[in-house]
C-alpha positions in Angstrom: 187.2 -13.4 170.3 185.6 -12.9 173.6 186.2 -9.5 175.3 188.7 -9.6 178.4 187.3 -8.3 181.7 189.1 -5.1 183.4 191.5 -2.3 182.3 193.2 -1.5 179.5 196.2 0.6 178.8 194.1 3.7 177.4 191.8 3.7 180.7 194.8 3.4 182.6 196.5 6.5 181.3 193.2 8.5 181.2 192.3 7.8 185.3 196.4 8.3 185.6 195.8 12.0 183.9 192.6 12.8 185.4 194.0 12.1 188.9 197.5 13.9 188.1 195.6 16.7 187.1 193.0 16.6 190.2 196.0 17.0 192.4 198.0 19.9 190.1 194.2 21.9 190.8 194.7 21.6 194.5 198.5 22.9 194.4 197.1 26.3 192.3 194.0 26.8 192.2 191.9 25.2 194.7 194.5 25.0 198.3 191.4 24.3 199.8 190.0 21.0 198.7 191.9 18.9 200.8 190.3 16.0 198.6 191.9 16.9 195.7 195.6 15.9 196.5 194.1 12.6 198.5 192.7 11.8 194.9 195.8 13.0 193.3 198.2 10.4 195.1 196.2 8.0 192.8 198.3 9.3 190.1 201.6 8.1 190.5 201.7 4.5 191.1 199.9 4.3 188.0 202.5 6.6 185.7 205.5 4.1 187.3 202.8 1.7 186.3 202.8 2.3 183.0 206.6 3.4 182.7 207.2 0.0 183.5 205.0 -1.6 181.2 206.1 0.5 177.9 209.7 -0.2 179.4 209.0 -4.0 179.2 207.2 -3.7 175.8 208.8 -1.2 173.6 210.2 -2.2 170.4 213.6 0.4 170.8 214.0 1.0 174.7 216.3 4.1 173.9 213.7 6.0 171.9 211.4 5.4 174.9 214.1 7.0 176.9 214.8 9.6 174.6 211.3 10.3 174.8 210.9 10.8 178.0 214.4 13.3 177.9 212.6 15.0 176.0 209.9 15.9 177.1 211.4 16.1 180.7 213.2 19.0 179.4 209.9 20.7 177.8 208.5 20.0 181.5 211.1 21.5 183.3 209.9 25.1 182.9 206.5 24.8 183.9 207.0 22.7 186.8 209.8 25.3 188.2 207.0 27.8 188.1 204.9 25.8 189.3 207.1 24.8 192.2 209.4 27.8 192.4 207.1 30.8 190.9 211.1 30.6 188.8 211.8 29.9 185.5 214.7 28.6 187.2 214.5 26.6 190.8 217.1 23.8 191.3 215.4 22.3 194.1 212.7 20.1 192.8 213.1 18.2 189.1 209.6 17.2 187.4 207.8 13.9 187.1 209.4 12.7 183.6 213.2 12.7 185.5 212.3 10.4 188.0 210.7 8.0 185.5 214.1 8.6 183.4 216.2 7.3 186.0 213.5 4.2 186.8 214.4 2.9 183.1 217.6 3.4 183.2 218.2 1.5 186.5 216.2 -1.7 184.5 218.2 -1.5 181.5 221.5 -1.6 183.8 220.2 -4.5 186.3 218.3 -6.3 183.4 222.1 -6.0 180.9 223.5 -7.8 184.0 220.9 -10.5 185.0 220.6 -10.8 180.9 224.6 -11.9 181.2 224.4 -14.2 184.0 221.8 -16.2 182.8 223.5 -16.6 179.8 226.7 -17.3 181.5 224.5 -20.3 183.4 224.0 -21.9 180.0 227.6 -22.8 179.5 227.9 -26.4 180.3 231.9 -26.2 180.7 231.7 -23.3 183.2 232.1 -24.5 186.5 230.1 -24.6 189.4 232.3 -22.2 191.1 233.0 -19.9 188.3 229.0 -19.3 187.9 228.6 -19.1 191.5 230.9 -16.1 191.4 229.1 -14.7 188.7 225.6 -15.1 190.2 227.3 -13.1 193.2 228.5 -10.2 191.3 225.6 -9.9 189.5 223.6 -9.5 193.2 226.4 -6.8 193.8 225.3 -4.7 190.7 221.9 -5.3 191.4 222.6 -3.9 195.0 224.8 -1.1 193.8 221.7 0.0 191.6 219.9 0.2 194.4 222.2 2.3 196.2 222.5 4.6 193.0 218.8 5.1 193.1 218.7 6.2 196.7 221.5 8.6 196.2 220.8 10.2 192.9 216.8 10.4 193.7 218.0 12.6 197.3 220.8 14.4 195.3 218.7 15.4 191.8 215.7 15.9 194.5 213.9 14.5 191.3 209.7 14.1 192.6 208.8 11.4 194.6 212.5 11.1 195.2 214.3 7.7 195.4 210.8 6.4 196.5 209.7 7.4 193.1 212.5 5.5 191.3 211.6 2.3 193.2 208.3 2.7 192.8 209.0 2.3 189.1 211.3 -0.9 189.7 209.1 -2.4 191.9 206.2 -2.6 189.2 208.9 -3.8 186.9 210.0 -6.5 188.6 206.5 -7.7 190.4 204.7 -7.2 186.9 203.7 -11.1 186.9 199.4 -11.9 187.5 200.4 -13.6 190.6 199.7 -13.5 194.2 203.7 -13.0 195.1 203.4 -10.0 193.3 200.3 -8.6 194.1 202.0 -8.8 197.9 204.5 -7.5 197.0 203.2 -4.5 195.2 201.3 -3.9 198.0 204.2 -4.4 200.9 206.3 -2.1 198.5 203.9 0.5 197.6 203.4 1.0 201.7 206.7 0.8 202.3 208.0 3.1 200.2 205.0 6.0 200.6 204.0 5.2 204.1 207.5 4.7 205.5 209.8 6.8 203.2 207.5 9.7 202.2 205.4 9.3 204.8 205.6 13.1 206.4 202.1 14.3 206.4 199.4 13.1 208.7 195.5 13.3 208.7 194.1 12.7 212.0 191.0 10.4 211.8 188.3 9.7 215.0 186.7 5.9 214.7 184.2 5.2 217.5 186.2 7.4 219.8 189.3 6.0 218.8 192.0 8.9 217.5 194.5 7.7 214.2 196.7 9.1 212.4 196.8 8.2 208.4 199.2 9.6 206.6 198.5 12.0 202.9 200.9 8.8 200.8 199.2 6.3 202.1 196.2 6.9 199.5 198.6 5.9 196.9 197.8 2.4 197.6 194.5 2.6 196.7 195.9 3.0 192.9 196.7 -0.4 193.2 192.8 -1.5 192.6 192.9 0.0 188.4 196.5 -1.6 188.3 195.4 -4.9 189.6 192.4 -4.4 187.5 194.8 -4.0 184.4 194.1 -6.9 181.8 197.2 -6.4 180.0 195.8 -4.8 176.9 196.3 -1.4 174.8 192.3 -0.4 174.2 192.5 2.6 172.0 195.8 3.3 170.7 197.5 5.9 168.2 200.1 7.8 167.3 198.8 11.0 168.4 197.2 9.7 172.2 200.5 8.4 172.5 202.0 11.9 171.9 199.2 14.0 174.2 199.8 11.2 177.1 203.3 13.1 176.9 202.6 16.2 175.5 199.6 16.5 178.7 201.9 16.9 181.4 204.2 19.9 180.2 200.9 21.4 178.8 198.6 21.6 181.4 201.4 22.7 183.8 201.7 25.6 182.1 197.7 26.5 181.4 197.8 26.0 185.2 200.8 28.2 186.0 199.1 31.5 183.8 195.3 30.8 185.6 197.3 30.4 189.0 199.6 33.8 187.7 196.2 35.7 186.5 193.9 34.7 189.5 197.1 36.4 192.3 197.7 39.3 190.6 
C-alpha cells in the first residue's frame, strides 16, 4: 500500500502537546520569552480539531465525554494553582471543560439534525410539515450556539465561548474541501482575532506601522491541520491515556518548579 503524504493523528497530538508546553513554560518559568506564547497559540486549535475528530470517530461518545469529564476534574487543582495560586479558583476553568461543552453541543445538534433527516425520508408527511420541522431544527441549532456563548462566558472556561465554537467549527467543516478550508480560516480568524483579540503587538514593515493580535498566531495551526491525512498513525491504549494525563501532570510539575523558584 502506498503511504499517504501528510501528518497523522499521532503527530498532531505530539505537536499540540509541545506547543501547549511551550505556552505554559512562558506562563510560569520564562515570562520574558514572548515567542513561547506566540508558538503556544497553535496548541488550542489543534487540540480542538482532534477533539472534533475524536467525537466523530469514537464508537462510544458517552465514554468519550466521561473521560473528558474525569480528566477535567483531575486537572482543576493544578490549573487553579497556576492561574490563581490557590487550590480553589472559580474565575477560570481548565480547557477540558471547554472541550466537554463542545462535544455536548455537537451531540445536541447531531441528534436534532438526524431526526430531521429521518423525517425527510417519510414521503407520507406533507411538505409544509417537513418545512416546519426543519425550521424547528434551525431554531435548535441557533439555541445551542446561544447556549455556548452564555455558558462559555458564565462558566469562564478556557477560551470562553470562542473555544467551544472552535470545536464546533472543526466538526461541521471537517471535510477536505475548499469550502471547509475557507470556513475554517474565516471562522478561526473571527474567533481568535475578533472575539479573543485583546492583546496586540506593534510591528513596523518598510516604515509602516501595524498591530498584530497575539491570537492571530493561532491561524498558523491550520498548516498542520490541513496536512492531516486522516489516519491515526501509532496508536495504543497507553498513548491515549498519556495524552489525557499529560495536561494535569505537566501543569502540576510546572507549578511545583515555579513555586520552588519564587521562594
